[in-house]
DSSP file (Angstrom, degrees, kcal/mol; ACC not computed):
  #  RESIDUE AA STRUCTURE BP1 BP2  ACC     N-H-->O    O-->H-N    N-H-->O    O-->H-N    TCO  KAPPA ALPHA  PHI   PSI    X-CA   Y-CA   Z-CA
    1    1 A X              0   0    0      0, 0.0     2,-0.2     0, 0.0    32,-0.0   0.000 360.0 360.0 360.0 -97.3  112.1  125.5  120.1
    2    2 A X        -     0   0    0      4,-0.0     2,-0.3    33,-0.0    33,-0.0  -0.599 360.0-148.5 -87.0 150.0  109.1  125.5  117.7
    3    3 A X    >   -     0   0    0     -2,-0.2     3,-2.5    31,-0.0     2,-0.1  -0.847  33.6 -87.3-113.1 153.9  107.5  128.6  116.3
    4    4 A X  T 3  S+     0   0    0     -2,-0.3    31,-0.2     1,-0.3    30,-0.2  -0.391 117.5  23.2 -56.8 128.0  103.9  129.3  115.4
    5    5 A X  T 3  S+     0   0    0     29,-2.3    -1,-0.3     1,-0.3    30,-0.2   0.297  85.7 143.1  95.1  -9.3  103.5  128.1  111.8
    6    6 A X    <   -     0   0    0     -3,-2.5    30,-3.0    27,-0.3     2,-0.5  -0.276  45.6-132.9 -60.0 152.6  106.4  125.6  111.8
    7    7 A X  E     -a   36   0A   0     28,-0.2    57,-2.3    55,-0.2    58,-2.0  -0.945  19.9-170.7-112.8 126.5  105.7  122.4  109.8
    8    8 A X  E     -ab  37  65A   0     28,-2.8    30,-2.3    -2,-0.5     2,-0.5  -0.973   3.7-163.2-119.6 126.4  106.6  119.0  111.3
    9    9 A X  E     -ab  38  66A   0     56,-2.3    58,-3.0    -2,-0.5     2,-0.8  -0.917   9.3-151.4-108.1 130.5  106.4  115.8  109.3
   10   10 A X  E     -ab  39  67A   0     28,-2.8    30,-2.8    -2,-0.5     2,-0.4  -0.901  22.8-175.5-100.3 110.2  106.4  112.4  110.9
   11   11 A X  E     + b   0  68A   0     56,-2.8    58,-1.9    -2,-0.8     2,-0.3  -0.902  25.8  95.2-112.8 131.2  108.0  110.1  108.4
   12   12 A X  E     - b   0  69A   0     28,-0.5    30,-2.6    -2,-0.4    58,-0.2  -0.930  63.4 -58.5-178.6-156.9  108.2  106.3  108.9
   13   13 A X  S >> S-     0   0    0     56,-1.3     4,-2.8    -2,-0.3     3,-0.7   0.115  79.2 -54.4 -95.3-152.6  106.8  102.9  108.3
   14   14 A X  H 3> S+     0   0    0     31,-0.3     4,-2.7     1,-0.3     5,-0.3   0.795 130.7  62.9 -64.5 -28.7  103.4  101.4  109.1
   15   15 A X  H 3> S+     0   0    0      2,-0.2     4,-0.8     1,-0.2     6,-0.4   0.910 112.5  37.1 -59.7 -41.4  103.7  102.3  112.8
   16   16 A X  H <4 S+     0   0    0     -3,-0.7     3,-0.4    53,-0.3    25,-0.2   0.924 114.7  54.8 -74.4 -47.4  103.8  106.0  111.8
   17   17 A X  H  < S+     0   0    0     -4,-2.8    -2,-0.2     1,-0.3    -3,-0.2   0.869 106.4  51.0 -57.0 -39.6  101.2  105.5  108.9
   18   18 A X  H  < S-     0   0    0     -4,-2.7    -1,-0.3    -5,-0.2    -2,-0.2   0.824  89.2-164.4 -71.6 -28.9   98.6  104.0  111.3
   19   19 A X    >X  +     0   0    0     -4,-0.8     3,-1.0    -3,-0.4     4,-0.9   0.603  37.5 140.6  64.3  15.5   99.1  107.0  113.6
   20   20 A X  T 34 S+     0   0    0     -5,-0.3     4,-0.2     1,-0.3     3,-0.2   0.848  78.1  40.8 -59.6 -33.7   97.5  105.4  116.6
   21   21 A X  T 3> S+     0   0    0     -6,-0.4     4,-0.5     1,-0.2    -1,-0.3   0.559 107.1  67.2 -88.0  -9.5  100.1  106.9  118.9
   22   22 A X  H <> S+     0   0    0     -3,-1.0     4,-3.1     1,-0.2     5,-0.3   0.709  72.8  81.1 -92.4 -20.3  100.3  110.2  117.1
   23   23 A X  H  X S+     0   0    0     -4,-0.9     4,-2.3     1,-0.2    -1,-0.2   0.906  98.4  43.7 -54.5 -45.3   96.9  111.9  117.8
   24   24 A X  H  > S+     0   0    0     -4,-0.2     4,-2.5     2,-0.2    -1,-0.2   0.885 113.4  52.0 -67.2 -38.3   97.9  113.1  121.2
   25   25 A X  H  X S+     0   0    0     -4,-0.5     4,-2.7     2,-0.2     5,-0.2   0.958 111.5  46.8 -61.7 -50.3  101.3  114.3  120.0
   26   26 A X  H  X S+     0   0    0     -4,-3.1     4,-2.7     1,-0.2     5,-0.2   0.932 113.0  48.8 -56.8 -48.3   99.7  116.2  117.1
   27   27 A X  H  X S+     0   0    0     -4,-2.3     4,-2.4    -5,-0.3     5,-0.2   0.915 112.5  47.8 -61.9 -43.9   97.1  117.8  119.4
   28   28 A X  H  X S+     0   0    0     -4,-2.5     4,-2.9     1,-0.2     5,-0.4   0.935 113.3  47.4 -62.5 -47.6   99.7  118.8  122.0
   29   29 A X  H  X>S+     0   0    0     -4,-2.7     4,-2.1     1,-0.2     6,-1.0   0.888 113.2  48.3 -63.1 -39.0  102.1  120.3  119.4
   30   30 A X  H  X5S+     0   0    0     -4,-2.7     4,-1.2    -5,-0.2    -1,-0.2   0.928 117.2  41.2 -66.4 -45.0   99.3  122.3  117.7
   31   31 A X  H  <5S+     0   0    0     -4,-2.4    -2,-0.2    -5,-0.2    -3,-0.2   0.931 122.1  38.8 -67.7 -47.0   97.9  123.7  121.0
   32   32 A X  H  <5S+     0   0    0     -4,-2.9    -3,-0.2    -5,-0.2    -2,-0.2   0.881 135.7  13.5 -76.1 -39.4  101.2  124.4  122.6
   33   33 A X  H  <5S-     0   0    0     -4,-2.1   -27,-0.3    -5,-0.4    -3,-0.2   0.559  89.9-122.8-118.4 -11.2  103.2  125.7  119.7
   34   34 A X     << +     0   0    0     -4,-1.2   -29,-2.3    -5,-0.7    -4,-0.2   0.811  58.2 152.7  72.3  27.6  100.8  126.4  116.8
   35   35 A X        -     0   0    0     -6,-1.0     2,-0.5   -31,-0.2   -28,-0.2  -0.490  45.7-124.7 -88.8 161.3  102.6  124.1  114.5
   36   36 A X  E     -a    7   0A   0    -30,-3.0   -28,-2.8    -2,-0.2     2,-0.4  -0.927  27.4-160.4-105.2 127.8  101.2  122.1  111.6
   37   37 A X  E     -a    8   0A   0     -2,-0.5     2,-0.4   -30,-0.2   -28,-0.2  -0.881   6.7-167.1-113.7 140.1  101.8  118.4  111.7
   38   38 A X  E     -a    9   0A   0    -30,-2.3   -28,-2.8    -2,-0.4     2,-0.9  -0.989  19.5-138.2-125.8 134.4  101.6  115.9  108.8
   39   39 A X  E     +a   10   0A   0     -2,-0.4   -28,-0.1   -30,-0.2   -30,-0.1  -0.815  28.6 169.7 -87.5 107.4  101.6  112.1  109.1
   40   40 A X        +     0   0    0    -30,-2.8   -28,-0.5    -2,-0.9   -23,-0.1  -0.015  23.2 141.7-109.1  26.9  103.9  111.0  106.3
   41   41 A X        -     0   0    0    -25,-0.2     2,-0.5   -30,-0.2   -28,-0.2  -0.394  37.9-153.3 -72.0 147.7  104.1  107.3  107.2
   42   42 A X    >   -     0   0    0    -30,-2.6     3,-2.2    -2,-0.1   -28,-0.2  -0.964  16.7-130.4-124.4 111.9  104.2  104.7  104.5
   43   43 A X  T 3  S+     0   0    0     -2,-0.5     3,-0.1     1,-0.3   -30,-0.1  -0.425  95.9  19.8 -61.9 128.6  102.9  101.3  105.3
   44   44 A X  T 3  S+     0   0    0      1,-0.3    -1,-0.3    -2,-0.2   -31,-0.1   0.347  88.8 143.8  92.1  -5.7  105.5   98.7  104.3
   45   45 A X    <   -     0   0    0     -3,-2.2    -1,-0.3   -33,-0.2   -31,-0.3  -0.353  30.2-163.8 -65.0 149.2  108.4  101.2  104.1
   46   46 A X     >  -     0   0    0    -33,-0.1     4,-0.9    -3,-0.1     3,-0.1  -0.823  36.1-106.3-126.7 166.3  111.7   99.9  105.2
   47   47 A X  T  4 S+     0   0    0     -2,-0.3     4,-0.3     1,-0.2     3,-0.3   0.842 121.0  54.9 -60.0 -32.3  115.0  101.5  106.2
   48   48 A X  T  4 S+     0   0    0      1,-0.2     3,-0.2     2,-0.1    -1,-0.2   0.852 117.2  31.6 -72.5 -36.0  116.3  100.3  102.8
   49   49 A X  T >> S+     0   0    0      1,-0.2     3,-1.3    -3,-0.1     4,-0.6   0.333  84.3 106.9-106.9  10.4  113.6  102.0  100.7
   50   50 A X  H >X S+     0   0    0     -4,-0.9     3,-1.4     1,-0.3     4,-1.4   0.859  73.9  61.0 -57.4 -39.6  112.8  105.0  102.8
   51   51 A X  H 3> S+     0   0    0     -4,-0.3     4,-0.6     1,-0.3    -1,-0.3   0.790  94.4  64.2 -62.5 -26.8  114.5  107.4  100.4
   52   52 A X  H <4 S+     0   0    0     -3,-1.3     4,-0.3     1,-0.2    -1,-0.3   0.813 113.6  33.0 -63.7 -29.0  112.1  106.4   97.6
   53   53 A X  H <X S+     0   0    0     -3,-1.4     4,-2.6    -4,-0.6     5,-0.5   0.600  94.2  90.6-100.5 -16.1  109.3  107.8   99.6
   54   54 A X  H  X>S+     0   0    0     -4,-1.4     5,-2.2     1,-0.2     4,-1.7   0.898  94.9  34.9 -55.8 -49.7  111.0  110.8  101.4
   55   55 A X  H  <>S+     0   0    0     -4,-0.6     5,-1.1     3,-0.2    -1,-0.2   0.953 121.1  44.7 -71.3 -48.8  110.3  113.4   98.7
   56   56 A X  H  45S+     0   0    0     -4,-0.3    -2,-0.2     1,-0.2    -1,-0.2   0.789 126.4  29.7 -70.3 -27.6  106.9  112.3   97.5
   57   57 A X  H  <5S+     0   0    0     -4,-2.6    -1,-0.2   -17,-0.1    -2,-0.2   0.664 136.1  10.8-104.5 -20.1  105.5  111.7  101.0
   58   58 A X  T ><5S+     0   0    0     -4,-1.7     3,-2.0    -5,-0.5     5,-0.3   0.730 115.6  54.2-128.1 -57.1  107.3  114.1  103.2
   59   59 A X  G > <S+     0   0    0     -5,-2.2     3,-1.9     1,-0.3    -4,-0.2   0.684  91.1  77.8 -67.7 -16.8  109.4  116.9  101.7
   60   60 A X  G 3 <S+     0   0    0     -5,-1.1    -1,-0.3    -6,-0.3    -4,-0.1   0.713  89.6  58.6 -63.4 -17.3  106.5  118.1   99.5
   61   61 A X  G <  S-     0   0    0     -3,-2.0    -1,-0.3   -23,-0.0    -2,-0.2   0.426 106.4-130.0 -89.1   1.0  105.2  119.8  102.7
   62   62 A X    <   -     0   0    0     -3,-1.9   -55,-0.2     1,-0.1    -3,-0.1   0.938  35.8-157.9  50.0  57.9  108.4  121.8  103.0
   63   63 A X        -     0   0    0     -5,-0.3   -55,-0.2     1,-0.1    -1,-0.1  -0.271  28.9-153.7 -71.2 148.7  108.9  120.8  106.7
   64   64 A X  S    S+     0   0    0    -57,-2.3     2,-0.3     1,-0.3   -56,-0.2   0.757  90.0  21.7 -81.6 -30.3  110.9  122.7  109.2
   65   65 A X  E     -b    8   0A   0    -58,-2.0   -56,-2.3     2,-0.0     2,-0.4  -0.987  65.4-161.2-137.5 144.9  111.4  119.5  111.1
   66   66 A X  E     -b    9   0A   0     -2,-0.3     2,-0.6   -58,-0.2   -56,-0.2  -0.993   5.6-160.5-127.7 125.3  111.2  115.8  110.2
   67   67 A X  E     -b   10   0A   0    -58,-3.0   -56,-2.8    -2,-0.4     2,-0.4  -0.920  14.8-161.6-103.0 119.8  110.7  113.1  112.8
   68   68 A X  E     +b   11   0A   0     -2,-0.6     2,-0.3   -58,-0.2   -56,-0.2  -0.852  18.6 170.8-108.0 137.2  111.8  109.7  111.5
   69   69 A X  E     +b   12   0A   0    -58,-1.9   -56,-1.3    -2,-0.4     2,-0.3  -0.860  21.2 140.9-142.2 104.2  110.8  106.3  112.9
   70   70 A X        +     0   0    0     -2,-0.3   -24,-0.1   -58,-0.2    -2,-0.0  -0.889  23.7  93.2-152.2 115.4  111.7  103.4  110.9
   71   71 A X    >   +     0   0    0     -2,-0.3     3,-1.5     3,-0.0    -1,-0.1   0.345  52.9  96.1-171.0  -9.7  113.0  100.0  111.9
   72   72 A X  T 3  S+     0   0    0      1,-0.3   -26,-0.1    -3,-0.1    -2,-0.0   0.703  94.0  42.3 -71.7 -17.6  110.2   97.5  112.3
   73   73 A X  T 3  S+     0   0    0    -28,-0.2     2,-0.3     2,-0.1    -1,-0.3   0.160  81.7 135.0-110.2  16.0  110.6   96.1  108.8
   74   74 A X    <   -     0   0    0     -3,-1.5     2,-0.5   -28,-0.1   -28,-0.0  -0.505  39.9-158.3 -71.4 125.7  114.4   96.0  108.8
   75   75 A X              0   0    0     -2,-0.3    -2,-0.1     1,-0.1    -1,-0.0  -0.921 360.0 360.0-107.5 126.3  115.7   92.7  107.4
   76   76 A X              0   0    0     -2,-0.5    -1,-0.1     0, 0.0    -2,-0.0   0.372 360.0 360.0-107.2 360.0  119.2   91.9  108.5
């Protein structure tokens, strides 16, 4: 699955940006797999404007994996 040195970016809206749920996830991934994790959440991001932030907030880290979580600000 993950290799030592892999980079994982967590990209999303304010739920991701606030990162309250992520501390344990980061710690587990670092200890178990030796990966580097980045919180790339953008408060106020929406499903519609996510691509505006993807490069500047996430892809600059050259991630091996990107975990996306975005839907809380979706307006239908």
